[in-house]
Residue, then its C-alpha position, 0 to 999 in steps of 0.5 A: m607673081s599671082i594675078y592677085e599680087y599683079t592687080k592688088g589695089k587696082k580694078v581691071d576694066v574688061d571691054y569685049e567686042t560683043g558689047y559686054h563690059f565689066v570691071i573686075e577686082y581681085l579681092s584675094e588669091t581665091e576671090l574676085v568681084w565683077a560688075a557689069l558696066s553694060k548689057t547682061a543676059e536677061g535675068a542675070p545679076d549685074h555684079e557678083s563675087e566669085p571664087y576663082s582659080t588661075l594659072e600664071l602664063g608668064e609675062g603679064r598673062y594669066m588664065v582665070n576661071w570661075i563658075e557663077e552661081s547660075g552655072l555660067v562658066v568663064s575661062q578667060i585669058a587676061d593679057f596685061a602685057e598687050g592689053k587684050v582679053y579673051a574669054f570663053m563662056t558657057w551656060p546651061d541651055e537645054k536647046a544647045r549642043g550638050k545642053r550648054a550654050q557658048l560665047l567666045h569673046k575678045g576685047t581689051l583690058e586696062f587698069v582703072g582705079 
């Protein structure tokens, strides 16, 4: 079952230990929309619609990936079976190694709405 079918008609509350907090809604098999419920990086939008790709890992677990207009890349493991989420984010940064900054998140997820 695709993540779209799994979450259809629901929103997913994603709360990371780093202080970032989002609601994600999968609009189709290829498009999601996220909205920030807490801090965002300076100058970053507080919501966006993104094309995404996903891989079903089984038993309510999915790998979800998207690239934002700003160049921020999100690679996320959504574990609905355990209510956990993990994400690796990277974005352009001339001062960082490989000219990409990075952040590893872990947190919780749950259905809302």
